N, C-alpha and C positions, 0 to 999 in steps of 0.2 A: 555213142562213140564205138569204133569199132575196130579190131585188130586182128591181125593173123598171126597166129604163133608158128613156130618152124623149127627143124632141126637146123642150125649153123653149121653148114659145111667147112671142113677143115680149112684153116686159112685167112678164112674171112668173119673171124670172130669182131674185128675191128669195125665194119661194115654195120652190125646191129644197133650199133649207139645213135645211128641216124633214123632208127624207126620211129613212126609219129601213127597215133590214133586218127581215123577218119570220121567228122560227125558226118552223119548222111540222114535220108527220109527213113520214115517208117509210118505205117498205117495199116489199117485191117477193121475187121469184125468179129466179134467172139460173142459165145454163150456162157454163162454161168449158171451152173443148176442152183444154188442159193442153199439155205441152212447152214447149219455149225459147221460142217463138213462137206464139201460138195467138191464138184468137177468143174473146170474151164475148158473148151475147147476154143481157138480163135484161128483166123486165118489172116498172116500180116504178109505184106510186102516189106521186106528189109533188105538195105545197103549195107554189106560188110566189106572192109576192106584196110588195105593199110597204105603208108606214104614212108619212101627215105626220102630225106633231103638234107643236104649238107655239100661240102666240099673236101676233096682228099687231093693234095698236091697239086693243086693250080685248076682240078677239074672239080667244076660245080655239077649237081645234079640233084635232079627233083623225079621220080619216079614214084607213080601211084598205081596200085592194085585194087580194083572194084568189082565186087561181085553181087548181083541183084537177084532176089530170091524170093519165091511164093514159100511161107512156114507155115508150117500148121503147128503149132503146141499144144499138147494135151497136158492141163497140171491139176493136181490135187490142192483145192482151196480150202483152209482151214483158217476160220473167224477166230480169231484171239478176243478180241472185244467186241461189244454190241453197238456200243453207244460212247465214243464214236468208234465207226466201225474199222477196227485194225486186224489185218488180215496176213496169212502168210502163203506162199504157194511154190508147188514145186514139180517137177516132173519131166517130160521129154519130149524134143520136136524132131518133126523130120521136115525137108525143106527140098524144095526143086531149085535148081540153078537157071534162072532165065539167059543172066548174061555174065559174061567176066571178060574185064577189059582191062589193058594195062595202057598207060600214058607215059611219056617221059620227055625229059629234056635234059640234054649232055651238052655242056660248054667247058672248053678247055682257055678260054678268053680270046681265041682265033676265031673257031669254028664252031659251031653250034649244031646239035640236030634235034628234032624234036617229032613227036607222033603218036599214033593212038594205035595200039593193036586189038585185036580181037582174041583171047585165049581160052573161049571155050572149050574148042577142040582138047585142049590140054588141062580141063578143068571138071573134075569129076560134077556127075549131074544131079548128084544128091547129097546135100550135107546133113546131119543131124548130130544132136547132141542132148545134153542136159539143161535144164531151165531151173534159176533158183531167184526168189524175191519175196516183195512183200507190198503191201499198199493200205493206204487209207482210203475210206468214203467216208460222204456226207449225204444222208438222206435228205432229199427237198420234194416232198409231197408224193408224187407215183414214180420219180424219177430219184437215182444215187448218183453224184458226180464224185470220181475216184481217180486216185492217182496210184502208182506204180512205179518200183524201181525193179527191173528184172537183170539179171546176169544169163547170158546164154553161153555156154561152154560145150563149143565143139568138139565132136570124136572124130569126125570124118577125114581122112586123109583128102585134100583136095587137089592134090597133083596127080591128076591121071597119067598123064605123060611126063618126062622129067626133060625140060627145055634142053634145046641144043647148046651143047657149050660146057654142060653141067654134068657132073660123073656120078652124083649120088643124089636121091631125093631126099627132098627138102621136109617132106609130108607136114604141107602147112595146113592148120586148122584155126576155123574161125571163134573169134571172141567177140562177145558185145555186150555193153551196158544199155541198157534200153530203158527211156523214160517214157511211160504209157499214162495219159489221160485220156477222160472219158466220160461219158455217160452210159449208164445201165439202166434200162426199163424195166 
């Protein structure tokens, strides 16, 4: 589940109550060094974004912004228990934005307007932030099945150019809860 936090421009505080998180795909590969205290490095494909959906004064709107990126988190991994394997992790991530799109639908009951725009040129190409989480693992012979819950806290201002008609930057930052499941060899 991903979301984007931002500074709310003066006079548009009411609009924020229509913001929703977006589910999206995530997949990748990783390497964990093992041991009581170790490190983990991953290469992940992530989709982050937000959706604004609702109705104000007879106007129905549905606006969705998504960012697809390749993320490289580098994490410190601390084993809390060895049987069952329970661990905590934390560290940083840096990501390259591959695409940024805005999809919209607006209707006043008489007319409708919809479309999709590529907004990559207005979006920073680099996202970075902190990652925190924990996991549990179950050894099965030579492999370990594992599940993790991670929180990605973006620190980068993703707005490279202020959109036309907007007076001040909103400084959007990515946020994400990520459920990871996999097999370690």
